[in-house]
C-alpha positions as CSV (number, residue, x, y, z in Angstrom):
1,M,-85.0,107.4,-41.6
2,V,-84.9,104.1,-43.5
3,A,-88.0,101.9,-43.6
4,A,-88.9,98.5,-45.1
5,V,-92.4,98.4,-46.4
6,Q,-94.4,95.3,-47.4
7,D,-97.3,95.6,-49.9
8,R,-100.2,93.3,-49.7
9,P,-100.9,91.3,-52.9
10,W,-104.4,92.4,-53.6
11,P,-106.0,95.0,-53.6
12,P,-102.9,97.2,-53.7
13,W,-104.7,100.3,-52.5
14,G,-106.7,101.4,-49.5
15,L,-106.2,100.9,-45.7
16,G,-103.7,98.3,-44.9
17,A,-102.3,98.1,-48.4
18,R,-98.8,98.8,-47.0
19,T,-97.2,97.7,-43.8
20,V,-94.0,99.1,-42.3
21,T,-92.0,96.0,-41.3
22,A,-88.7,97.6,-40.2
23,L,-87.5,101.0,-39.3
24,C,-84.1,102.6,-38.5
25,Q,-83.7,106.3,-37.5
26,T,-80.6,108.4,-38.0
27,E,-80.3,111.5,-35.9
28,A,-77.8,114.3,-36.4
29,V,-75.8,114.9,-33.2
30,S,-73.6,117.6,-34.7
31,D,-72.4,118.8,-38.1
32,A,-71.1,115.4,-39.3
33,S,-71.9,113.2,-36.4
34,Y,-74.9,110.8,-36.4
35,A,-76.6,108.5,-34.0
36,I,-78.2,105.4,-35.5
37,S,-81.0,103.7,-33.7
38,P,-81.4,100.0,-33.6
39,V,-83.6,98.5,-36.3
40,Y,-87.1,98.2,-35.1
41,V,-89.1,95.3,-36.6
42,T,-92.6,93.9,-36.4
43,E,-93.2,90.9,-34.2
44,Q,-93.3,88.6,-37.2
45,D,-89.8,89.7,-38.3
46,L,-87.9,89.6,-35.0
47,T,-85.7,86.8,-36.3
48,N,-85.4,88.1,-39.9
49,I,-81.7,88.9,-39.8
50,G,-81.6,89.5,-43.5
51,L,-84.2,92.3,-43.2
52,I,-82.5,93.8,-40.2
53,T,-79.0,93.9,-41.8
54,A,-80.4,95.3,-45.1
55,V,-82.2,98.2,-43.3
56,F,-79.1,98.9,-41.2
57,K,-76.8,98.7,-44.3
58,E,-79.1,101.2,-46.1
59,A,-78.9,103.6,-43.1
60,L,-75.0,103.3,-43.1
61,E,-74.8,103.9,-46.9
62,L,-76.7,107.1,-46.5
63,L,-74.0,108.4,-44.1
64,V,-71.1,107.2,-46.2
65,S,-71.9,109.9,-48.8
66,N,-70.4,112.5,-46.3
67,P,-66.6,111.6,-46.1
68,R,-66.4,113.3,-42.6
69,A,-69.4,111.5,-41.2
70,E,-69.0,109.6,-37.9
71,I,-71.4,107.2,-36.1
72,C,-72.1,107.7,-32.4
73,Y,-73.6,105.2,-29.9
74,L,-74.4,105.7,-26.2
75,V,-73.3,103.1,-23.8
76,A,-74.3,103.0,-20.2
77,E,-71.5,103.5,-17.6
78,G,-70.2,100.1,-16.4
79,S,-71.3,98.1,-19.4
80,T,-68.2,96.0,-19.9
81,L,-69.5,93.9,-22.7
82,A,-70.7,96.8,-24.8
83,D,-67.4,98.7,-24.1
84,R,-65.4,95.7,-25.4
85,L,-67.6,95.2,-28.5
86,M,-67.5,98.8,-29.4
87,R,-63.7,99.1,-29.1
88,A,-63.2,95.8,-31.0
89,N,-65.2,97.2,-33.9
90,G,-63.3,100.4,-34.3
91,F,-65.2,102.7,-31.9
92,Q,-63.4,105.0,-29.5
93,K,-64.8,106.2,-26.2
94,S,-65.1,110.0,-26.1
95,E,-65.3,112.4,-23.1
96,D,-69.0,113.2,-23.9
97,V,-71.2,112.1,-21.1
98,F,-75.0,112.1,-21.0
99,V,-76.6,112.0,-17.6
100,T,-80.2,111.0,-16.8
101,W,-81.9,110.4,-13.5
102,N,-81.1,106.7,-13.8
103,A,-77.7,106.4,-15.4
104,R,-74.6,108.0,-17.1
105,Y,-74.0,107.2,-20.8
106,Y,-70.7,107.6,-22.6
107,T,-70.4,108.3,-26.3
108,Y,-68.5,105.9,-28.6
109,R,-67.5,107.3,-32.0
110,S,-66.3,105.8,-35.2
111,P,-65.8,107.2,-38.8
112,A,-68.7,106.0,-41.0
113,A,-66.3,105.3,-43.8
114,D,-62.6,105.1,-44.7
115,P,-62.1,106.7,-48.1
116,T,-60.2,103.7,-49.3
117,S,-62.5,100.9,-48.2
118,P,-66.1,100.1,-47.4
119,P,-67.3,101.1,-43.9
120,R,-65.7,99.1,-41.1
121,V,-69.0,99.2,-39.2
122,A,-71.0,97.7,-42.1
123,Q,-68.3,95.0,-42.7
124,T,-68.3,94.0,-39.1
125,F,-72.1,94.0,-38.8
126,H,-72.5,91.8,-41.9
127,A,-69.7,89.5,-41.0
128,R,-71.1,88.9,-37.5
129,F,-74.7,88.3,-38.7
130,A,-73.7,86.2,-41.7
131,R,-72.3,83.6,-39.3
132,A,-75.4,83.8,-37.1
133,R,-77.8,82.9,-40.0
134,P,-79.2,79.3,-39.8
135,A,-78.2,77.0,-42.6
């Protein structure tokens, strides 16, 4: 779990001294396979792309320490846009299917890091959001 915490200026102790402004969970799916949650932020930080990317980057960097680590995402059956985005960013659809009362979800997997380069997922995430930042 990666969290961004904001301290209030004064007094630096007591109730309300620290506020969690962003949170990202990483769950172990199997031995070296991890599912990363979206970055959850407070209402005041919904448009703070710098904070969101920094927290997501920290979560990815924790996984890169394991050279066999892979990242998994669930995508609902029939989600054409999500399928194309995942495949364009190096994810491959696996045969793993999760079924709930409401939908079927397919697992998309990608190595967390290539031993010779920084993680492709992190590069893509930062490249896409760097263009989206207002000038």
